[in-house]
Structures are given as structure tokens and as C-alpha cells.
Phi, psi and omega in degrees: 000139182269138177246144179279157175299337179283326175295316177297321179291322178296320177292323179295316182294334181270354188292148169301158180300327185284325177289320179298321178294321178295324182283341179267345187283143180291329187297318185290319174303318175292331176293320183291319179292329173298324178292317179295316180299315181305323186262006172080031184277147175282172184296317179296322180287322174299330175291318172299323183290325176300315178295321182295321180291322176298326176297317180292322185286336179273352182086006181280336175228151181271152179295332182295338181259010184299319180298315178295324179298315183286335177297318180282318186271315183280330179082047175249165178285160177306321183289315175298323183297324177291326180293316183293318180301321179294320180292323179289325176300320182284320179274340188235291190299322184300325180285343177241029196300303193290319177303310176302317177304312182297318178303313184290323177294322180295315183280337171294321179289331177288322187278341177254113180257128182253128176270112188260012185286151178303151181303315182300326179289322179294322182278349182277110187289338180289344180270354184279133179238137176263164180293132180071019185213129180248123188276144182250122182294317182299318179305309182302311178302318181294328182282327180289321177292325180231080188298342186287337184286338185294317183292324185287326181281320190271328180258125175220138181277120178293146175278122183237117177270117190239117177264108181250125177266119180269121177299134174291117182256120179290138175302138177296148176298142176298136180287148179295135183298141184284132182270128183282329181266105179301329181290321173295330177290318185286331181258015186304330183268004178268134184278134178281135176279142177291150185286133175253142179285139183230121183273140182247127178285142187287329186227147177279004183261118181278141183250128177268116189290344186265357182261137181283144179293144182267133179272000000 
């Protein structure tokens, strides 16, 4: 299990004096590193071993699970984990056995909440109170007898004032009437010429008035 820095800091602040002193002493760190060297751990594995020992000393993990923890965190085999656990118990945990035991007992009692109320009170739904709410027996009975009132009382539509500004839309300009004669549309700007009278001669032969007629 992973723990946040806040959780670790809170546990450090609540530790007994001898545990705090042991965690800050160089001898404790040296003893753990010597166990790591003895069992052929690498530098990064020794760092994980220090972390696992610290979790037990803080009471965040139980010493009975120490072998499983280092298998997961340190990355050793079950057989090697048993050997390392025995060495850590002899070099570190046994010296602080009573203090570590008290830490686990203290946090176990805090995490276990015992309800000492009478059974009748536990079974009575009317005595249950939610945060910020006091239940009314008569009101609950009325809602049970008339369930339709529950919807009316519990569900309410909030009134919301919404100001909507409707934009003023100007009426569209009337469309230009469609001209049926396309040519008139194309020639609309041309001035029409006045019609000229044209005399049509009845005959295509011109008569000379000074010439004598031929008989």
C-alpha cells in the first residue's frame, strides 16, 4: 500500500519519544544497511528496505507482514525475505518491541469503532440523524402513508429569472419585381428612337416630268 507524505508526517508527530529517537539515530540506519549488504542487496534495494522498516516503526504496517512487504517493495524471493526479516527483527525491531506494539494497539483501537448503543436503538430508524438534519417521526409516518407528498415536498423547481434580449430584426427590403422580358431588362438604359415615317413608292420606276411621254 502506498502512503502519502501527509500520512507519514502525521504518524511521525504522534510517535513515542524512543521510536522517534531510534528513527533519527545513525545506529538504526547503519544496522539496516548492514543487513542489506549481508544479503547482497543493491543500493536501490537498500533504500526500499529502509522505507519498509520505517513503515513498521510508524505503525503503518505490521511487523508480521514485513516479509510480504519486502518481497513486493525490495524485490527479493520469499526465501531471501525470510532471512532479511529475521535479521531486521534481531537488529531493530526487538530493541523497540514494546513501543512498536503500543503504536499498533493505539492505531488499531482508533480505526475500530465499537457501537455500544442498545440493539433497539440501532434498529430504530427514527433515531438516525444525518449531519445537519433532524428527523421528524410524524413527518416520516405521513410520507410513508402518502408517498405522493414526498415528491411534492422533496422536489421543487427553483425559480430562475432569465432576462433574454430579443434582437430587433428589420424587415427585409422588398425584392425588385421580376421582369418577364429579359431583353427589356438588358436594354433598360437605352433611349428609344422615334419612329420615322417612310414612304414606299408604288413603283420602282422613276418618272421624269420634262420628258415627253412615249406613245
